[in-house]
N, C-alpha and C positions, 0 to 999 in steps of 0.2 A: 513578513514573518510567515509567509506561506512556504519557505523553502523546506525541502524534505531532508532537513539535517538536524542534529541534536540541538537542544536547548542551549547547551554550553557554546557551542560553535556559533549560533546566533547571537548570544551575548558578546563574544569576541568580535565578531563582525561589527555589531552595533557600536561597541567601544571605539574599535579602530576608525570607522566611518564617522562618528560624532566627533571624534579626536581631530580628524583631518579637517572636517567642516569648521570646528571652532579655531584650529590653527590658520586657516585660510581668511576666516573672518577677522581675526585679530591681526593678521598680517597685513591684511588690507588697511585697517584703521592706522596701523604704524605707518604705512606708506602714505597714506592721505595725510596724517598729522593733524594737530589740534586745529590750525589755522584753515587748512582744507576741509575739515569737518564743519567748523563754523561757517564757512564760504557755502558749503553745500547746503546746510540747514537754511541759511539766509535765502538761497536760490529756490528752494522748495516752499518756502513761506511766502516769498513774493509771487512765485508762480500761482499759488493757491488763491491769492487775492485777485489776480488778474481775470481767473475764470469766474469769480462770482459776480 
C-alpha cells in the first residue's frame, strides 16, 4: 500500500489481484476434486502422526 498512486487505483489493483488469487485457489480445488482433496487431507494427517 506504499505505492505512490491514488487510493482509488490501489482499490482497483487490490480487487483485481484478490480476484485472481481466489480464482486460482478455486480452480485448483476444482482440478483436485473431492476425492483428491480427501486423499491429500489423509496424507497430511498420516504424515503428522509419523513425526510425533
